[in-house]
N, C-alpha and C positions, 0 to 999 in steps of 0.2 A: 293335476294338484290339488284343482277344485273347481268347481261349477259355478258361472255366473249366475246369479239369483234372481236376475230379472231381463226381459229383452230391451229395455231401454240402454242397459248397461252394454248388452251384445251390440245394439246397432251404434252406441257411441263408439265402441273399438272398431268395429268396421267402419266408421265415419259417414253413417248413417243416422237417420233421425226417426223412429217409429213416430212421434208426433212433434209439435212446436214445444219447444223447452220453456221454461219459465225465465223470461228475461229480465233481468234485475234492474232494469230500468222502471218495469212495473210496479216494484217496491221502492221507488223513490231514488235510483241511483241516478247519477249525473254525468255525462260524457265530456273527457277534453277540459277538466278542470281540476287543477291541482292544489285549490285551498285545502286546509287541514280540515275544516267545516264538511267540506265535499269529499274528503278522504272518509272521512268517520261516518257519513251518510253512506257511502257507497258500500263499505264493509259492513255497515247493520244490514244493507236491502240483502247482501251476498246471505248473509244468516238468516234472514227473512224466505227469500226464495228455499233456502235448503228446508226449512221446516216446514214449507208448502209442498215442497216435492216429495218429502218423506211421509206426508200424510197419506195413510193405507186408503183411505176414501178417495183419493186423486190419482189416475192412471197416469198423469204427467209426473215422472220422477228425474225430471233432465232440469240442472239448472244451467242457464245459457249464457255464455260470454260470445257474443255473436263476432263473427270474421269483420274485420276493419274497425270494430269498436276500439276504446282505448278509457278506460278507467283509472284514476287515483284511487287507492285503498291505504287503509291504516291496518288494524287486528281484527280479526273474525274468528271468535270461540263457537265452533259448533259441535254440540253433544247429541248424543242419543239420536242419530240418523241412521236411517234403515233403507238400505236398496235405492241409493240415489246416485246418479250421473253428475259429475260436475265437468259441463263440456267448454273448455277454454279454447276457444277460436282466435279470440280478438288479444289485447295486450293489457296486461294488469301492473300496473306501476306503484312500488311503495314510497309512501310518504316518507321524505327524508330530512325532515328538520329535527335533530336530535332533542332538541329541548321540548317538544311535544310528546316523546314517549318517556313513560315514567320508569323512574330507576329503580327496578326491582329485575329478579332472576326470572328464568323460563317466560320470557318475552317470545313472540310468535307474529307472523303476518296471517297464517291460517294454522288452528288448532282444532283437530279431529280426534275425538275421545268418546268412546264406549260405543261404538259404532258397528254397522255389521253391512255386508255389502255395497262396498263405496268403491265408486269406479272416476278417477279423474284422468281426464283424457282431452284430446284436440291437437290443434296445429299452431296454437297462440304462444304467446310470452309471459312469462311471470318476470320482471325486472326489478330485483331488489334496491338499486340504487346505492351498492353499500360504499361508495367512495367515501363518504363523509364518516361515516363507523370505521373504517380502516383508519383514515385521519384520526379520529379522535383514540383510537386504541393506541397509534404511534405515540401521540402526545399524552397519553396518560391523563386526558381530561375526563375520561369515563372507561369503568372497569369492561374487561372485554365480554363477561356473561351478561351485561347489558344488552346486548346487541341480539336483535330477534333473529330467529332462523325462520327461513322462510315457509315449510311446513312442518309441522310439528303433529305426530300421530301417536295416541298412546290406547291401548287395548282395542283396537280394531280389528275385525275379523272377514275374512274373504273381501280384500281388498285389490284393486288394479289401479297402477298407475301408468302411463303411456304417453306418449305421442309430442306433448310440447316441450317448450324451452324454458330453461332457468336460467337467469345470469346476474351476476354483481349481488349474490346475496350477502348482506350485513355478516352474516355468520353462516352455520350449517345450512345447505339446500333442503335436504330432507332428513329428518331426525323422526325414526319411525322406531316405537319403543312397544315392545309387549303386541307384536302382530301374529296372528295366526292366520295363515294362508294369504301370503302378499306375494303378487306377482307386480313387476316393475320392467318395463322395455321401451324401446323406441324412445328413449329420452336423450336431449342434448343439455347438458349442463356446461355453463362456460363461466368465466371469471376473466375480466379485463387485465391479463398480467402483466401489460408494459405500464398500466397505471400503479399496480402493485409496485413494481421493479422500481417505478420513479421515486414513490414514497421511501420505497426501503433504503435506495440510497440516499435521499436526502437527509435521513436519519441515521446513516453508517450502520446499517443493518443488512448491508448487501456487500459484503467486504472480505477480508482474509485473505486477497489476491485469487479466490477459487471462485468468484463469479457465482456465489449461490446466497439464496438468502437466509439469514440468522434470525428471523422473526417472523412465526406463523401469523394468519389472519385467521386460522380455524374457519376457512371455507369448504368445509368438508363437502363431498358430494353425497352420497348415499350413507346414510348410517343405520343399519338395521338391528333390531334385536327382537327374537321371539322363536317361531316355530314353522316350519314349512315355508321358507322364502324362495322365490326364483328372480333373479336379477339378470337381464341378459339383452343385447342386441343394445348398448347405451355407447353414448359417446361422451366423456369428461374430460375437461380441460381447467383444472382448478387451483395448480399448485398446492395441495394439500390432500389429505386422504380423498381416494376416488370413491373408493366404497372402505366404509371401516366396520365390519361385523361386531358389535357390542356384547359383552354378557345380557345375558337377561334382568332386568329390573326386579324388585322384589314386589311392587305395589300390588300386581296379579298373582303373584304365587307362582309363576312359571318359574320351575329350578334352572332351565338353562336354555341359551340360545341354541338351535340344533337344526339340522338336516336345511340347510342352504346351500343352493347352487348358483353359482356365477358364472357367467359363460357367455363369449362372442362381444368382447367389450373392447374399446378403442380409450386408451389414456394418453394424454399428453400435459407435459409438466405435472405430472401428481405426485403424490406420496404413497403410491402404492394402494394394492388392495391388502388391506391391512386385517388383522385378527387384535381386537383391543382398542384401546389399552385396557390391559385386565390388572387390579390388585385386588387383594385378599380382602374378603370382610366376613361378618357372620353369618350371611345369607349364603354364603360359597357361590361367589361369582364363577360362572362357568361357558364357555364355547365349545361345542361338540359337534363333528361330522358337517366340515364345511368343506366344499370342492371349488377350487377356481380353475377355469381352462378356457383354452383359446381366446389369449388375452393378447394384445399389441402395445407396447410402453413407448411412446417415443420421448426423448429427454426426461424421464422421471428422477425426481429426488429418491426415492425408493421404487421398487415394484413387489417382490416378495417382503411382508413386513408383518411379523408377528411380535408385537410389543406387550410385556407385563410392563407394570409400574409399582410403585414403592407403597406401602401402607401394609396396615394390618398387624393382627397380634398374635403369635405362636400359640398353641392351645385353644383358641377362641374363633379364628378367622381362617378363611381357606379359598380356594379358587384353583382353576384347572381350563387350560388349554389341550383339547384332544382330538385327535382324528381329522387332521388338516390336510387337504390333498390339491397343490398346484402342478398342473400339466398343462402341457404346450403353450408356453409362453415366449414370446419374442421381446426381448429388452434390449432396446438402441441408445446409447449414449446417456447410462446413468451418471447423472450431475454427482450423487453421492453413493450409497449401496444399492446396489442391485439387489442383492438379497440380505436381510438384516432379520434376525432372530435374537431377541435380547430385550433389556432395559429401555424404555421409551427414551428417545435421544434430546426430544426439543421440550426447553420450558415452554408453560403457557404463557400466552401474550400477557398476564398480569405476573410473570414472574415465577409461580409455582410450578414445582418439579425439580428433579434433580438436575436435569440440563447438561448433559453431556456429548454435545453436538460433533466435537471435535475429536470423540474416541476414534482411535487408540492414542490419539496424541493427549499425553497428561496421564495416562494409564487408567487404571478401573477404579481409581477412587473414589471419582466422584459419579460414576455412573455403576452403582450396585447392583445385582442382579438380587431379586426377590425370591428367597427361598420358599415362599409361601404359594406362589405359582408355578408349579410344575407344569410342562409342556411335555407331551405323548404323542406317539405315532403321528408324526409329520411326513409327508412325501413330497419331494420336488422331482418332478419328472419331465424330460424332454423340454428342456428350460436352453434357450440361446442368448447368450449376454454378449455384444460387441459393443466396443468404446468403454471409456469410464475410466477412473484413477484410483479405484478404491477396491480392497477383497471382498469378498462375501463374508458375513460373520454369522455366527450362532454362538452365543453365549447364555450357559446354562448354570444353574447354581452346585456347588458340590455337595451339599448334602441332599439337595433334590435335582439329580441330573435328568436330562433329557432323553428318553429312551424311545425304543421303537421307531426311529427314524429312518427312513428308507431314500437315498439319493441316487438317481438313475438317469444318466445321460444329462447332466448339468454342464454346459459347455461353456465356459466365460475366455473371450479370445483376447482381451485386451493385454497391453504389454503389462501393466501394472498387474493384473492376476497372474501372469508368468512369474513375475517378480517375488510377489508378496504371498500366492497361495491363499488358504482359507485362514480365516481366523475362527477358533473353533476351540470350546472350554467344556468340559463337561457334557458331551453329547455323544450317546450310542446307539448305533445302528448298522445298517449295511449300505454298502455304495459300490457302485460301478458306472464305468465310463465318465470319471468325474475330471474335469480340466480345470485349473491345471494341476492339482494332485490330491488326495485326499484329506479327508476332514474328520470322518466320524471315528470313535472306538468302537470297537469291536463288543458286542454284547457277551 
């Protein structure tokens, strides 16, 4: 896909060190102290270490969090960094006193922007301490968008992320925007689901007699957008989108998110490896040429999830989802829809969105299909679904139907699937070896 641009990055990925890295202690960081002043100091020390490591006159291009060390951190804004490895072998803990964080959009723990040749690796842990943020979201004392993402990337080229563990992110774990040549592998992403369940039950958000969560915390695993993206050999347990491929943003004039491969992934309690959600806008939102293969889903909320969203004006706004390929998936005991292609169901934590979580109960009046976001050329091949209580769903708009679909050996073996079959609207293509019965209309 792309070549590592420096020997330091190569040695880091292999678990070796070419030279001793820049310890953040040398820039004033203090270990094992959770005071706000210390967290601010430590985050500034990390930023200073990156600047030093990026200095082209310095052969030492590693920023090191050494094994056995623990630092409490706040927010580091790191821009214009080139050919640097961030070696995380210790523990980083995010400061969790909400009142200390500014009330503004776009918060982050780490922000990497306008950079090249960036490697994040190691055997350590980044702990987001998300509990207080989740509580605040449930109690409506703080808008959900004010929660920080653990890792925010924008306009980064030739990037590797591997090896370490993230847990209990206040919001997204990895929000990767406008990436060119990205590889993510050997990551573990965890969310304390028992704690989330306790919160949801206490607030009547885990109910309806179905034992399913009705209120998302938006603790997405990996949300990439850009070109030439490879995600593989990761474990994600987060009860939200495990991987959500997003349409490319417009800031850097990249027209489409495309050429994405996701493989050899294990997901537990997730909401799918998803495309979207995609709404229409004046810049033409686009996802194209994505392959998802060799994935095991255990107790997922969803697994195959292609989601459109409302919004846009006819004649000025547009979008497209095209050439999406899911192959060799094992889906065990889906809690809701194992396969769902259509309008996004969940409301956002702030109440935004259509919110048609219980579809098809109540019909499609509150779950409209956006005619400005057509879906073309979707392949589902060699997919086995066991357990579950709801049928697969494919919903497309009558004026902009889905075309070029190909379903091959999709086997849904639960009693519910045999009784209900598929829910399919305005979807055209070819199919063979479909259990329990046909879905697509012939083109």
